[in-house]
N, CA, C and O atoms as a DFTB+ gen file, in Angstrom:
644 C
 N C O
     1  1      31.169      53.933     -27.791
     2  2      32.174      54.470     -29.298
     3  2      33.415      54.305     -29.112
     4  3      34.009      53.921     -30.119
     5  1      34.266      54.504     -27.857
     6  2      35.526      54.126     -27.193
     7  2      35.641      52.855     -27.853
     8  3      36.478      52.702     -28.743
     9  1      34.764      51.799     -27.442
    10  2      34.805      50.337     -28.021
    11  2      35.041      49.748     -29.398
    12  3      35.542      48.706     -29.821
    13  1      34.429      50.925     -29.982
    14  2      34.280      50.464     -31.480
    15  2      35.790      51.004     -31.971
    16  3      36.588      50.278     -32.563
    17  1      36.061      52.515     -31.597
    18  2      37.425      52.712     -32.016
    19  2      38.324      51.982     -31.446
    20  3      39.150      51.732     -32.324
    21  1      38.585      51.575     -30.629
    22  2      39.222      50.148     -29.865
    23  2      39.611      49.089     -30.975
    24  3      40.699      48.760     -31.448
    25  1      38.364      48.696     -31.200
    26  2      38.374      47.344     -32.041
    27  2      38.747      47.513     -33.120
    28  3      39.396      46.552     -33.534
    29  1      38.603      48.611     -34.059
    30  2      38.939      49.292     -34.818
    31  2      40.561      48.782     -35.268
    32  3      41.008      47.997     -36.104
    33  1      41.217      49.786     -34.110
    34  2      42.682      49.947     -34.013
    35  2      43.212      48.701     -33.962
    36  3      43.999      48.472     -34.881
    37  1      42.982      47.539     -32.938
    38  2      43.662      46.271     -32.951
    39  2      43.263      45.663     -34.326
    40  3      44.143      44.920     -34.759
    41  1      41.917      45.804     -35.316
    42  2      41.912      45.354     -36.623
    43  2      42.996      45.631     -37.546
    44  3      43.559      44.813     -38.274
    45  1      43.270      47.105     -37.417
    46  2      43.794      48.051     -38.422
    47  2      45.361      47.280     -37.859
    48  3      46.089      46.763     -38.708
    49  1      45.710      47.274     -36.575
    50  2      47.016      47.012     -36.326
    51  2      47.455      45.481     -36.549
    52  3      48.650      45.228     -36.707
    53  1      46.473      44.443     -36.561
    54  2      46.437      43.169     -37.025
    55  2      46.713      42.946     -38.483
    56  3      47.512      42.117     -38.918
    57  1      45.786      43.978     -39.386
    58  2      46.170      43.805     -40.895
    59  2      47.456      44.226     -41.153
    60  3      48.016      43.476     -41.953
    61  1      48.261      45.323     -40.701
    62  2      49.603      45.693     -40.781
    63  2      50.564      44.855     -40.566
    64  3      51.569      44.943     -41.271
    65  1      50.481      43.877     -39.572
    66  2      51.369      42.824     -38.905
    67  2      51.111      41.936     -39.605
    68  3      52.192      41.935     -40.195
    69  1      50.395      40.884     -40.208
    70  2      50.309      40.103     -41.190
    71  2      50.300      41.050     -42.451
    72  3      49.395      40.649     -43.183
    73  1      50.736      41.800     -42.835
    74  2      50.997      42.171     -44.328
    75  2      52.508      42.748     -44.522
    76  3      52.830      43.116     -45.652
    77  1      53.729      42.864     -43.129
    78  2      54.607      42.637     -43.297
    79  2      55.085      41.212     -44.226
    80  3      54.236      40.379     -44.543
    81  1      56.605      41.052     -44.623
    82  2      57.076      40.019     -44.947
    83  2      57.823      39.550     -43.448
    84  3      57.837      40.204     -42.405
    85  1      58.235      38.639     -43.623
    86  2      58.809      37.543     -42.678
    87  2      60.031      38.235     -42.115
    88  3      60.533      38.814     -43.079
    89  1      60.672      38.437     -41.167
    90  2      61.549      38.994     -40.480
    91  2      62.863      37.537     -40.758
    92  3      64.031      37.721     -40.417
    93  1      62.558      36.628     -41.189
    94  2      63.439      35.325     -41.401
    95  2      65.234      35.878     -42.051
    96  3      65.394      36.103     -43.251
    97  1      66.110      35.982     -41.287
    98  2      67.301      36.087     -41.684
    99  2      67.519      37.792     -41.453
   100  3      68.497      38.342     -41.960
   101  1      66.774      38.368     -40.850
   102  2      67.255      39.539     -40.400
   103  2      68.542      39.948     -39.573
   104  3      69.009      41.081     -39.453
   105  1      68.942      38.930     -39.106
   106  2      70.455      39.293     -38.479
   107  2      71.513      37.964     -38.837
   108  3      72.481      37.570     -38.186
   109  1      70.938      37.434     -40.135
   110  2      71.912      36.876     -40.879
   111  2      72.390      37.609     -42.343
   112  3      71.575      37.991     -43.182
   113  1      73.531      37.705     -42.455
   114  2      74.141      38.408     -43.528
   115  2      73.393      38.172     -44.819
   116  3      72.991      37.041     -45.094
   117  1      73.166      39.348     -45.732
   118  2      72.354      39.212     -47.013
   119  2      73.105      38.654     -48.082
   120  3      74.264      38.876     -48.431
   121  1      72.025      37.702     -48.654
   122  2      72.641      37.165     -49.951
   123  2      71.557      37.330     -50.534
   124  3      70.417      37.719     -50.278
   125  1      72.516      36.715     -51.913
   126  2      72.596      37.129     -53.254
   127  2      70.951      36.823     -53.324
   128  3      70.626      37.811     -53.982
   129  1      69.881      36.207     -53.113
   130  2      68.432      35.734     -53.685
   131  2      67.942      36.967     -53.137
   132  3      67.090      37.433     -53.893
   133  1      68.163      37.770     -51.997
   134  2      67.629      38.923     -51.568
   135  2      67.378      40.003     -52.230
   136  3      66.263      40.521     -52.178
   137  1      68.604      40.627     -53.122
   138  2      68.283      41.516     -54.298
   139  2      67.946      40.878     -55.585
   140  3      67.929      39.781     -56.143
   141  1      67.578      42.649     -55.846
   142  2      67.309      42.241     -57.284
   143  2      68.341      42.818     -58.249
   144  3      68.990      43.817     -57.942
   145  1      68.489      42.205     -59.385
   146  2      69.447      42.516     -60.171
   147  2      68.741      42.629     -61.783
   148  3      68.203      41.822     -62.541
   149  1      69.080      44.136     -61.836
   150  2      68.672      44.430     -63.705
   151  2      70.162      44.717     -64.174
   152  3      70.981      45.453     -63.623
   153  1      70.328      43.882     -65.438
   154  2      71.224      44.087     -66.285
   155  2      71.420      45.288     -66.750
   156  3      70.578      45.686     -67.554
   157  1      72.401      46.082     -66.446
   158  2      72.983      47.533     -66.804
   159  2      72.322      48.512     -65.839
   160  3      71.805      49.558     -66.233
   161  1      72.357      48.156     -64.635
   162  2      72.164      48.941     -63.631
   163  2      73.277      50.263     -63.539
   164  3      74.493      50.423     -63.636
   165  1      72.288      50.934     -63.335
   166  2      73.389      52.484     -62.992
   167  2      74.240      52.239     -61.556
   168  3      74.008      51.400     -60.686
   169  1      75.287      53.241     -61.605
   170  2      75.922      53.044     -60.215
   171  2      74.799      53.080     -58.912
   172  3      74.688      52.063     -58.226
   173  1      74.174      53.999     -58.678
   174  2      73.837      53.975     -57.581
   175  2      72.218      53.210     -57.086
   176  3      71.480      53.357     -56.113
   177  1      72.173      52.270     -58.454
   178  2      70.602      51.651     -57.983
   179  2      71.399      50.298     -57.380
   180  3      72.596      50.075     -57.204
   181  1      70.142      49.465     -57.136
   182  2      70.093      47.845     -56.221
   183  2      69.278      48.032     -55.504
   184  3      68.567      49.029     -55.630
   185  1      69.092      47.102     -54.459
   186  2      68.186      46.991     -53.810
   187  2      68.442      47.513     -52.404
   188  3      69.561      47.393     -51.906
   189  1      67.522      48.039     -51.806
   190  2      67.326      49.409     -50.425
   191  2      66.630      48.073     -49.892
   192  3      65.704      47.404     -50.349
   193  1      67.810      47.873     -48.207
   194  2      67.009      47.075     -47.691
   195  2      67.415      47.475     -45.790
   196  3      68.596      47.639     -45.481
   197  1      66.558      47.557     -44.959
   198  2      66.686      47.998     -43.591
   199  2      67.441      46.741     -43.140
   200  3      67.189      45.589     -43.495
   201  1      68.953      47.373     -41.827
   202  2      69.699      46.014     -42.003
   203  2      70.023      46.509     -40.525
   204  3      70.079      47.691     -40.187
   205  1      70.214      45.477     -39.752
   206  2      70.580      45.672     -38.378
   207  2      72.360      46.539     -38.431
   208  3      73.110      46.180     -39.339
   209  1      72.723      47.325     -37.699
   210  2      74.314      48.032     -38.361
   211  2      74.778      48.193     -36.431
   212  3      74.115      48.614     -35.483
   213  1      75.900      47.751     -36.501
   214  2      77.048      47.688     -35.407
   215  2      77.791      49.166     -35.682
   216  3      77.825      49.481     -36.872
   217  1      78.218      49.842     -35.006
   218  2      79.611      50.865     -35.261
   219  2      80.431      51.490     -34.198
   220  3      79.935      52.183     -33.310
   221  1      81.953      51.181     -34.325
   222  2      82.991      51.602     -33.067
   223  2      83.778      52.453     -33.441
   224  3      84.693      52.350     -34.258
   225  1      83.357      53.534     -32.703
   226  2      83.699      55.226     -33.075
   227  2      85.145      55.133     -33.186
   228  3      85.537      54.582     -32.157
   229  1      86.249      55.447     -34.045
   230  2      87.661      55.083     -34.178
   231  2      87.805      56.830     -33.249
   232  3      88.232      56.826     -32.095
   233  1      87.509      57.812     -33.745
   234  2      87.784      58.558     -33.250
   235  2      86.668      59.899     -32.800
   236  3      85.852      60.292     -33.634
   237  1      86.739      60.514     -31.439
   238  2      85.585      61.448     -30.943
   239  2      85.807      62.346     -30.523
   240  3      86.285      62.457     -29.394
   241  1      85.441      63.631     -31.553
   242  2      85.287      65.077     -30.964
   243  2      83.989      65.769     -30.031
   244  3      82.840      66.045     -30.375
   245  1      84.576      65.895     -28.920
   246  2      83.654      66.600     -28.350
   247  2      84.147      68.196     -28.184
   248  3      85.347      68.448     -28.298
   249  1      83.162      69.287     -27.906
   250  2      83.392      70.740     -28.242
   251  2      83.575      70.793     -26.563
   252  3      82.907      70.257     -25.678
   253  1      84.570      71.526     -26.511
   254  2      85.204      72.102     -25.008
   255  2      84.244      73.772     -24.892
   256  3      83.953      74.748     -25.582
   257  1      84.064      73.219     -23.528
   258  2      83.560      74.971     -22.591
   259  2      84.502      75.188     -21.958
   260  3      85.204      74.245     -21.592
   261  1      84.877      76.731     -21.568
   262  2      85.658      77.093     -20.707
   263  2      84.587      78.439     -19.937
   264  3      84.350      79.350     -20.731
   265  1      84.333      78.509     -19.365
   266  2      83.662      79.807     -18.710
   267  2      82.341      80.048     -19.392
   268  3      81.903      81.198     -19.353
   269  1      81.499      78.912     -20.147
   270  2      81.008      79.205     -20.919
   271  2      81.106      79.586     -22.390
   272  3      80.130      80.030     -22.996
   273  1      82.298      79.408     -22.957
   274  2      83.199      80.148     -24.274
   275  2      83.548      78.650     -24.884
   276  3      83.892      77.772     -24.092
   277  1      83.462      78.385     -26.205
   278  2      83.802      77.380     -26.980
   279  2      85.490      77.598     -27.153
   280  3      86.016      78.534     -27.754
   281  1      86.043      76.711     -26.608
   282  2      87.882      76.556     -26.660
   283  2      88.310      75.822     -27.663
   284  3      89.328      76.200     -28.241
   285  1      87.579      74.502     -28.140
   286  2      88.244      73.792     -28.919
   287  2      87.460      72.337     -29.061
   288  3      86.262      72.216     -28.807
   289  1      88.063      71.569     -29.375
   290  2      87.586      69.954     -29.288
   291  2      88.258      68.909     -28.547
   292  3      89.375      68.472     -28.824
   293  1      87.522      68.531     -27.591
   294  2      88.815      66.899     -27.190
   295  2      88.112      66.152     -27.867
   296  3      86.937      66.088     -28.226
   297  1      89.690      65.192     -28.064
   298  2      89.549      64.233     -29.029
   299  2      89.864      62.951     -28.068
   300  3      90.770      62.822     -27.245
   301  1      88.833      62.052     -28.434
   302  2      89.734      60.490     -27.873
   303  2      89.038      59.485     -28.968
   304  3      88.221      59.626     -29.877
   305  1      89.729      58.483     -28.452
   306  2      89.772      57.324     -29.623
   307  2      89.394      55.513     -28.807
   308  3      89.915      54.700     -28.043
   309  1      88.095      55.716     -29.672
   310  2      87.296      54.245     -29.691
   311  2      86.558      54.412     -27.840
   312  3      86.916      53.569     -27.018
   313  1      85.599      55.509     -27.422
   314  2      85.098      55.836     -26.572
   315  2      83.854      55.553     -26.647
   316  3      83.175      55.751     -25.640
   317  1      83.130      54.940     -28.028
   318  2      81.805      55.133     -28.428
   319  2      81.690      54.075     -29.124
   320  3      82.437      53.818     -30.068
   321  1      80.531      53.182     -28.654
   322  2      79.905      51.720     -29.797
   323  2      78.305      52.240     -29.813
   324  3      77.604      52.822     -28.985
   325  1      78.136      51.852     -30.856
   326  2      76.452      51.958     -31.577
   327  2      75.773      50.516     -31.776
   328  3      76.184      49.378     -32.000
   329  1      74.687      51.054     -31.608
   330  2      74.065      49.557     -32.028
   331  2      72.585      50.037     -32.775
   332  3      71.858      50.857     -32.214
   333  1      72.303      49.562     -33.817
   334  2      70.595      49.927     -34.313
   335  2      70.354      49.585     -35.595
   336  3      70.561      48.456     -36.040
   337  1      69.913      50.528     -36.240
   338  2      69.047      49.998     -38.041
   339  2      69.684      50.889     -39.011
   340  3      69.862      52.080     -38.756
   341  1      70.001      50.393     -40.019
   342  2      70.548      51.268     -40.900
   343  2      69.302      51.038     -42.360
   344  3      68.333      50.278     -42.371
   345  1      69.745      51.934     -43.416
   346  2      68.796      51.892     -44.264
   347  2      70.098      51.796     -45.594
   348  3      70.753      52.709     -46.096
   349  1      70.111      50.725     -45.794
   350  2      71.345      50.724     -46.784
   351  2      70.992      50.030     -48.393
   352  3      70.010      49.376     -48.742
   353  1      72.199      50.457     -49.180
   354  2      71.924      50.162     -50.639
   355  2      72.706      48.873     -51.001
   356  3      73.902      48.795     -50.721
   357  1      72.085      47.915     -51.585
   358  2      72.958      46.556     -51.857
   359  2      73.279      46.346     -53.579
   360  3      72.482      46.647     -54.467
   361  1      74.073      46.004     -53.697
   362  2      74.591      45.574     -55.309
   363  2      74.698      44.488     -55.309
   364  3      74.840      43.954     -54.209
   365  1      74.685      43.715     -56.419
   366  2      75.362      42.132     -57.065
   367  2      76.460      42.849     -57.549
   368  3      76.555      43.972     -58.045
   369  1      77.228      42.013     -57.315
   370  2      79.533      42.191     -57.788
   371  2      79.622      40.810     -58.107
   372  3      79.730      40.058     -57.138
   373  1      79.604      40.345     -59.140
   374  2      80.286      39.007     -59.307
   375  2      79.474      37.792     -58.786
   376  3      79.813      36.613     -58.688
   377  1      78.248      38.444     -58.463
   378  2      77.014      37.408     -57.960
   379  2      77.268      37.657     -56.316
   380  3      76.314      37.040     -55.842
   381  1      77.882      38.115     -55.383
   382  2      77.924      38.195     -54.304
   383  2      77.323      39.804     -54.084
   384  3      77.430      40.741     -54.875
   385  1      76.625      39.790     -52.667
   386  2      76.140      41.123     -52.198
   387  2      77.004      41.576     -52.171
   388  3      78.097      41.014     -52.238
   389  1      76.724      43.222     -52.019
   390  2      77.839      44.243     -51.702
   391  2      77.173      45.393     -51.844
   392  3      76.761      45.883     -52.896
   393  1      77.035      45.999     -50.263
   394  2      76.564      47.175     -49.178
   395  2      77.245      48.204     -49.912
   396  3      78.396      48.290     -49.485
   397  1      76.962      49.220     -51.063
   398  2      77.322      50.512     -51.339
   399  2      77.737      51.155     -50.419
   400  3      78.913      51.276     -50.074
   401  1      76.280      51.876     -49.690
   402  2      76.487      52.559     -48.549
   403  2      75.119      52.085     -47.519
   404  3      74.438      51.076     -47.698
   405  1      74.943      53.066     -46.454
   406  2      74.329      52.788     -45.489
   407  2      73.905      54.105     -44.722
   408  3      74.914      54.811     -44.736
   409  1      72.893      54.769     -44.061
   410  2      72.437      55.704     -43.231
   411  2      72.319      54.734     -42.313
   412  3      72.177      53.575     -42.705
   413  1      72.365      55.106     -40.576
   414  2      71.999      54.283     -39.496
   415  2      71.503      55.643     -38.630
   416  3      72.050      56.745     -38.657
   417  1      70.218      55.222     -37.792
   418  2      70.243      55.389     -36.509
   419  2      70.581      54.663     -35.666
   420  3      70.353      53.459     -35.787
   421  1      71.337      55.252     -34.368
   422  2      71.623      54.105     -33.538
   423  2      71.723      54.067     -32.342
   424  3      72.047      55.242     -32.170
   425  1      71.696      53.534     -31.115
   426  2      71.875      53.830     -29.988
   427  2      73.393      53.824     -29.555
   428  3      74.110      52.895     -29.925
   429  1      73.822      54.698     -28.890
   430  2      75.410      54.943     -28.736
   431  2      75.739      55.088     -27.136
   432  3      75.276      55.759     -26.214
   433  1      76.802      54.088     -27.289
   434  2      76.934      54.044     -25.394
   435  2      78.257      54.296     -25.211
   436  3      78.983      53.833     -26.091
   437  1      78.750      54.852     -24.389
   438  2      80.274      55.511     -24.156
   439  2      80.993      54.169     -23.272
   440  3      80.487      53.407     -22.447
   441  1      82.438      54.251     -23.854
   442  2      83.125      53.093     -22.933
   443  2      83.937      53.673     -22.192
   444  3      84.229      53.045     -21.174
   445  1      84.460      54.750     -22.345
   446  2      85.376      54.896     -21.358
   447  2      84.961      56.366     -19.983
   448  3      85.174      56.366     -18.771
   449  1      84.343      57.405     -20.857
   450  2      83.896      58.343     -20.293
   451  2      82.791      58.004     -19.147
   452  3      82.228      56.936     -18.907
   453  1      82.666      59.363     -18.480
   454  2      81.297      58.733     -17.748
   455  2      80.053      58.433     -18.107
   456  3      79.246      59.145     -18.703
   457  1      79.920      57.190     -17.661
   458  2      79.040      56.004     -18.471
   459  2      77.841      56.986     -19.070
   460  3      77.702      58.061     -18.487
   461  1      77.087      56.737     -20.038
   462  2      76.142      57.630     -20.668
   463  2      75.540      56.663     -21.910
   464  3      76.156      55.827     -22.572
   465  1      74.249      57.029     -21.990
   466  2      73.502      56.875     -23.505
   467  2      73.805      57.748     -24.659
   468  3      74.779      58.500     -24.650
   469  1      73.083      57.667     -25.533
   470  2      72.960      58.245     -26.458
   471  2      72.363      58.091     -27.667
   472  3      71.931      56.995     -28.024
   473  1      72.259      59.506     -28.641
   474  2      71.863      58.449     -29.917
   475  2      73.237      58.731     -30.941
   476  3      74.232      59.347     -30.560
   477  1      73.033      58.037     -32.567
   478  2      74.544      58.614     -32.891
   479  2      73.591      58.430     -34.916
   480  3      73.074      57.362     -35.245
   481  1      73.599      59.136     -35.460
   482  2      73.514      59.533     -36.773
   483  2      74.529      59.424     -37.526
   484  3      75.366      60.327     -37.554
   485  1      74.714      57.775     -38.636
   486  2      75.640      57.699     -39.005
   487  2      75.539      57.463     -40.598
   488  3      74.420      57.092     -40.952
   489  1      76.862      57.662     -42.026
   490  2      77.008      57.224     -42.782
   491  2      77.951      56.634     -43.067
   492  3      79.057      57.005     -42.673
   493  1      77.773      55.468     -43.889
   494  2      79.517      55.091     -43.795
   495  2      78.872      54.488     -45.592
   496  3      77.693      54.392     -45.933
   497  1      80.268      54.141     -46.538
   498  2      80.082      53.492     -47.311
   499  2      81.384      52.457     -47.905
   500  3      82.310      52.008     -47.231
   501  1      81.204      52.309     -48.934
   502  2      82.105      51.135     -49.254
   503  2      82.174      50.119     -48.076
   504  3      82.208      50.409     -46.880
   505  1      82.188      48.745     -48.688
   506  2      82.288      47.383     -47.908
   507  2      83.977      46.965     -47.848
   508  3      84.434      46.289     -48.770
   509  1      84.606      47.278     -47.045
   510  2      86.240      47.041     -47.193
   511  2      86.305      46.179     -46.008
   512  3      86.104      46.440     -44.822
   513  1      86.784      44.595     -46.872
   514  2      86.596      43.610     -45.572
   515  2      85.812      42.938     -44.792
   516  3      86.001      42.076     -43.934
   517  1      84.572      43.652     -45.374
   518  2      83.462      42.881     -44.385
   519  2      83.128      44.788     -43.517
   520  3      81.990      44.865     -43.054
   521  1      83.830      45.850     -43.370
   522  2      83.787      47.012     -42.803
   523  2      83.202      48.014     -43.896
   524  3      83.050      48.014     -45.117
   525  1      82.982      48.768     -42.952
   526  2      82.646      50.300     -43.502
   527  2      83.175      51.714     -43.111
   528  3      82.471      52.281     -42.276
   529  1      84.006      52.232     -43.440
   530  2      84.476      53.424     -43.097
   531  2      82.836      54.459     -43.061
   532  3      82.018      54.696     -43.950
   533  1      82.912      54.921     -41.403
   534  2      82.021      55.495     -41.138
   535  2      81.643      57.044     -40.453
   536  3      82.247      57.272     -39.405
   537  1      80.948      57.848     -40.813
   538  2      81.125      59.331     -39.914
   539  2      79.745      59.265     -39.296
   540  3      78.951      58.331     -39.412
   541  1      79.552      60.519     -38.543
   542  2      78.607      60.718     -37.876
   543  2      78.602      61.629     -36.859
   544  3      79.694      61.923     -36.373
   545  1      77.524      62.184     -36.392
   546  2      77.189      63.066     -35.474
   547  2      76.011      62.513     -34.526
   548  3      74.926      62.047     -34.872
   549  1      76.557      62.705     -33.176
   550  2      75.642      62.092     -32.173
   551  2      75.494      63.190     -30.688
   552  3      75.996      64.282     -30.422
   553  1      74.770      62.484     -30.115
   554  2      74.038      63.765     -28.370
   555  2      74.371      62.235     -27.623
   556  3      74.049      61.098     -27.967
   557  1      75.275      62.814     -26.276
   558  2      74.564      62.407     -25.057
   559  2      73.837      62.581     -24.287
   560  3      73.730      63.723     -23.839
   561  1      72.985      61.489     -23.775
   562  2      72.068      61.754     -22.630
   563  2      73.334      61.912     -20.983
   564  3      74.187      61.093     -20.641
   565  1      72.997      63.162     -20.348
   566  2      74.106      63.416     -19.570
   567  2      73.452      64.323     -18.528
   568  3      73.051      65.463     -18.764
   569  1      73.374      63.570     -17.113
   570  2      72.107      64.759     -16.347
   571  2      72.711      65.649     -16.050
   572  3      73.921      65.530     -16.240
   573  1      72.351      66.611     -15.611
   574  2      73.420      68.085     -15.425
   575  2      73.940      68.662     -16.213
   576  3      74.479      69.717     -15.877
   577  1      73.997      68.279     -17.422
   578  2      75.308      69.149     -18.040
   579  2      74.365      69.966     -19.327
   580  3      73.267      69.752     -19.841
   581  1      75.181      70.745     -19.467
   582  2      74.299      71.864     -20.606
   583  2      74.044      70.991     -22.176
   584  3      74.846      70.191     -22.658
   585  1      73.094      71.284     -22.607
   586  2      73.116      70.312     -23.940
   587  2      74.021      70.614     -24.916
   588  3      74.127      69.748     -25.784
   589  1      74.990      71.987     -25.081
   590  2      75.728      72.394     -25.864
   591  2      77.026      71.370     -26.194
   592  3      77.634      71.107     -27.232
   593  1      77.187      70.782     -24.359
   594  2      78.263      70.159     -24.237
   595  2      78.151      68.547     -24.993
   596  3      79.194      67.894     -25.026
   597  1      77.376      68.176     -25.355
   598  2      76.702      66.629     -25.226
   599  2      77.048      66.038     -26.430
   600  3      77.477      64.886     -26.496
   601  1      76.802      67.141     -27.886
   602  2      77.094      66.285     -29.025
   603  2      78.429      66.018     -29.556
   604  3      79.233      66.763     -28.996
   605  1      78.868      65.415     -30.232
   606  2      80.107      65.103     -31.106
   607  2      80.098      64.533     -32.343
   608  3      79.238      63.782     -32.804
   609  1      81.210      64.971     -32.916
   610  2      81.422      63.954     -34.041
   611  2      82.082      63.015     -34.082
   612  3      83.061      62.975     -33.337
   613  1      81.727      61.639     -35.178
   614  2      82.717      60.988     -34.624
   615  2      82.879      60.327     -36.487
   616  3      82.180      60.546     -37.476
   617  1      84.217      59.417     -36.273
   618  2      84.344      58.400     -37.347
   619  2      85.012      57.421     -36.989
   620  3      86.070      57.632     -36.396
   621  1      84.626      56.221     -37.221
   622  2      85.315      54.911     -37.313
   623  2      84.777      53.435     -38.305
   624  3      84.901      53.392     -39.529
   625  1      84.433      52.789     -37.822
   626  2      83.949      51.272     -38.752
   627  2      82.835      50.854     -38.616
   628  3      82.709      50.704     -37.400
   629  1      81.788      50.519     -39.177
   630  2      80.823      49.995     -39.180
   631  2      80.527      48.614     -39.753
   632  3      81.000      48.227     -40.822
   633  1      79.727      47.902     -38.989
   634  2      79.414      46.679     -39.737
   635  2      78.014      46.860     -40.092
   636  3      77.335      47.412     -39.227
   637  1      77.280      46.431     -41.445
   638  2      76.232      46.136     -41.826
   639  2      76.120      44.627     -41.829
   640  3      77.041      43.976     -42.322
   641  1      74.981      43.975     -41.276
   642  2      74.938      42.901     -41.436
   643  2      73.909      42.457     -42.055
   644  3      73.792      41.251     -42.272
């Protein structure tokens, strides 16, 4: 019975993998031929793509606690970078692809504080000279540190490939 289930699981996985479109150009910039264009599109309509995204946090706000009580926020500049996948809406503008907005889940790495890793959820909009203003919330995984001290808010710049 276990062998039959294993064979079925492998066959289902094989069918799923072969049904996926090719990942050709996943790390390449979006081109106009990847987008679907319908004349008269509304403002937030277009083609949704899953794309890699890179974020540099300009300003990071972390909560400060003194004797277990919240006392304010600690601000730091350019102390986080993140890389992950984004859910991005693209439109054709004058025949060129334009990233309207994206939401991303990323792996976050601290660059100046105690070396650590975390997760970052970001939202970005408007493609300005290849970069997008980005805001997000994150959580650092720091050993022997209370959970309430490890979250942070950030805003910075994101690049969706």
